[in-house]
C-alpha positions, -999 to 999 in steps of 0.1 A, spaced: -123 733 -906 -154 751 -917 -184 749 -895 -204 730 -920 -176 704 -923 -176 700 -885 -213 693 -885 -211 670 -915 -182 651 -898 -204 646 -867 -232 633 -888 -211 608 -908 -187 600 -879 -157 611 -899 -148 642 -878 -112 638 -866 -109 634 -829 -87 665 -827 -117 686 -840 -142 671 -815 -135 697 -788 -159 718 -769 -157 743 -798 -164 715 -822 -195 704 -802 -209 739 -801 -201 746 -838 -218 714 -849 -248 723 -827 -250 758 -841 -249 746 -877 -274 718 -871 -299 740 -851 -297 766 -878 -306 740 -905 -329 717 -886 -341 734 -854 -334 724 -818 -356 692 -815 -342 676 -847 -307 686 -836 -312 670 -802 -323 638 -820 -293 638 -843 -269 645 -814 -284 616 -794 -278 593 -823 -246 606 -838 -224 616 -808 -222 580 -795 -213 568 -830 -186 594 -834 -173 585 -799 -172 548 -810 -153 558 -842 -127 576 -819 -125 546 -796 -142 565 -768 -165 543 -747 -200 556 -740 -201 545 -704 -211 556 -669 -179 577 -668 -173 589 -703 -186 595 -738 -222 607 -744 -238 628 -717 -276 633 -720 -281 662 -696 -251 682 -711 -263 675 -746 -298 688 -738 -283 718 -720 -259 728 -748 -285 723 -776 -309 745 -756 -281 770 -749 -270 773 -785 -307 775 -797 -311 804 -772 -279 821 -786 -292 817 -822 -326 832 -811 -306 862 -797 -288 866 -830 -254 857 -817 -228 844 -842 -210 811 -838 -180 828 -824 -201 849 -799 -219 817 -789 -187 798 -782 -173 828 -762 -204 829 -741 -207 792 -735 -175 778 -720 -173 741 -711 -183 748 -675 -214 769 -684 -238 742 -671 -223 745 -636 -242 778 -632 -273 757 -631 -262 723 -618 -238 714 -590 -209 693 -602 -219 661 -583 -254 661 -598 -242 670 -633 -214 644 -633 -236 617 -619 -243 585 -638 -280 595 -638 -273 628 -655 -251 611 -681 -278 585 -690 -310 606 -687 -320 642 -683 -316 655 -647 -331 689 -640 -308 717 -627 -304 716 -589 -291 752 -586 -316 772 -606 -334 771 -640 -316 787 -668 -334 816 -686 -343 795 -715 -364 763 -719 -347 729 -713 -372 707 -731 -360 671 -734 -384 653 -758 
């Protein structure tokens, strides 16, 4: 799928589950940030990711589905990559699915609290702003 199709599929909850991978998440974020900016993209992700999860039969719960802290981290990370003029492919190569573990310990990042609301990094602050509105 083309990047714009992935982003559109997130927005209208039609993206096939097979495309909703880590790469799909980052691709949608890249397209949406490029079009709308990071704050608007974060608002869209907060609304649309749970709806897409519902469409896929994935529960948004204390153990699965939407994760607020990771969403904020990856929107901020992708925005930083765009600001540094990285392409989508370069951004994906730089941000593997465990990238947040450089800044958070796993117990904190995988906690119910971090899934439900933003929890600040407990290792160190990343070199870009994490600004949850």
